[in-house]
N, C-alpha and C positions, 0 to 999 in steps of 0.2 A: 478566214482569219479576220479578226476585228482588232486592229492595232492602229493607233493614231500617234504620230510624232509631229510636234508643232513647235516652232520657235514663235513665241508670243509675248506680249506685254500684259502684265497684270493690271487690269483696269479697276476692278472692285473686289473686295473681299468681305464677306459677312463675318459675324461674330462666331467664335468657336461654339459648336453645338455638339450634342451626343446622340448617336443612334439608339434605338430601343435596346440594342445589344450592348450599349455602353461604350461604343467606339467613338473617338473624336471625329468630327466632320466639319469641313469648311466649304461653303458655297463661294464661288468666284465667277468673275467675268474676265475673259481673255480676249485680246485683239491681236490678229496676225495681219501683216502687210508684206507683200513681196511682189517681184516681177518674175514671171515664168514664161516658158515658150510652149504654145499650144498650136498644133497644126502648122508649125514653122513660123508662127507670128508671136511677137511679145505680147504678154497680157499682164496687166496689173491686177493683183488679187488683194482684197481686203475683206476680212470677216471678223465678227465678234461672236464668241461662243460662250454659252453658259458651261461652267465646269464645277465639279465637286471632287474633293479629296477626302478619303476616309482612312483612318488608322494612323500609323507612324509618320506618313508623308505630310500630315497636317502640321507637324512641328516646324520643319524648315519653311513651309509655305506661310505659316503665321508670322514668321520673321521677315519675309520678303517685302521690300518696300513697294508701295503702290507705284506703278510706272516702270518698274524693273522689267527687263526683257530676259527671258530664260528659255531653255528648251524643256518642253513638257511631253510626257509620253503616257499612254494609257489606252483606253477603249471608249467607244461611244455606245450609248443606249438611249432608249426612248425616255422622255420625261415621264414622271408619274401620271400626269394627266393625258399622256399619249400624244401630245402636240409638241413636235420638235424633238431635238436631241440634246443630250447632256454629255459632256466629255468627262469621263472619270479619270482623273490624274492619279497615276500610280508611281510615277518617277519624275524627277526634276534634275536637269543638268545645267 
């Protein structure tokens, strides 16, 4: 299963663009910070991740203020160049 659910802050958002199929798309950068327990010890976690939204989800994301923290869900895939991953956002809470 490939499912990622992340509470994150919207750091950056590109301009609305369109896929070759004519679907709206938004490129974004998200930042997550939290404290978790690993092997019985507390651990601070901070990560910035590249994200993309395609289709209807782009409308509410286009209205989201930079710096806003929301819940995001979707899946991860390789970037087009094969280096690193990109989070494909399909839902926002």
